[in-house]
N, C-alpha and C positions, 0 to 999 in steps of 0.2 A: 503493499498500499504505498503510497506516494502521500507527503504531506505536502499541502503549500502552505508557504511563510505567510503569514498574515499582512496585510497591506499596512502602512505606517499613515496615520490620516495627516494631513498637512494642509494647511492655509495658503492661498495663494492670493496674495496681496497685489492689486492693480496700481501699477505706476501711474503716478500722475503726470499730465502731459506738461510739458518744460514749456514755460511762457516765450511766444515769439517775439524775438526781440526786434522784428521788423514793425510789427503792429503796436502802436499806441492809441489805444481809443481814446483816451483823454485828451489827445493832441487832434483827434478827428473831429471829436464833440466841439472843440474851441474854435476849430475852421469852418463847422457849421454852424456856429453861434454865431459870427462875426455878422451873418444877416447880410453884406452888400458884395453883388456878383462881381467878380472880378471883370468879366468878359465885357459888360455894358455899364454896371455902377449900379443896377435897380437895388432898392432894398425889398428884402423880403425871404423867403424861405432858402436857404441855400445847401447844397451838398459839398462834401469835402471832396474835391477832385483830385485823384492822383496824375502826376507827371511821370511821362514814362519817357521822355528824350531825355539824352543826356543824364540819367540816373542810374540807379541800381537794378531797377528792372528788366524783366528781359521778356523772351516769347514764353507767355504761359506763366510768367513770374511778375507778379504785382510789386512796384518798388515800394520802398519804405514808406511809412506815413508820415514821417518828416516833409516829403515831396509833396505836399498837397495844400492845394488853394481853393479858396470858394467859388463856387460856381452855382448860378440858379437854378432850381429844380424846375420840373416841368411845370407846377402852377406857379412859378415867379414868370421868369422870363425864357427858360429853355436853354439857355446857355451851356449846360453841362452835356446835356442831350445833342445839340449841337455840334458840340467838340466831340462827341465819340462820332456822329454821322458824318462830318466832313473829313474827319483827320485831323490829330493833335498839331501838328506842323502847320495845316491851312489855318485853322481856328487861330492861334497865338500870331501868325502873319499877318491875319485880317485885322486882328485887335491891335497888335504892334505893342506887346506887352511880353518881356521875359519873364515867363511865370516862376523860371527857377530860381531868379531872384527874390520873386516877393515870398515863394515859398521859405527860402532860406530865413529870412526876416519875420516871417510869422514864427518859425520854428523856436526863434530865439527870446520872443515876447509871449511863447505860449501859455496860456493862463488868463491873459490880461486882455479881456474881449475889447476893452476901450483902444488899448494899444493896437490891436489888430485891427479895429477900424480906422485907424489914423494911417497903418501900414498900404489897407488896401485901397482906401480913399484917395 
């Protein structure tokens, strides 16, 4: 007769996901709270739009959240949707703004909505 050793019960602890250093939710909320569209200057609800050109983003890789600027949502002026529709380079060329410069300035004053409004305005 063969004897089978009893199994040792053990707990498997699920590891927590490491925080992604490329995602700063608070900064995205700050950029959206500015409420002035960088594309057309209208006031209203804005979204944090990522800048892909000349940043750390790539094909299938969203750029770091520090490279975001406020663009109007569909309910405001629709600049964020327009930026996606016509292409980033065409959009920023038509507007005549360097979004990377504005994004870096916003990163330095992150959290201070009034300073962010001054930077965008």
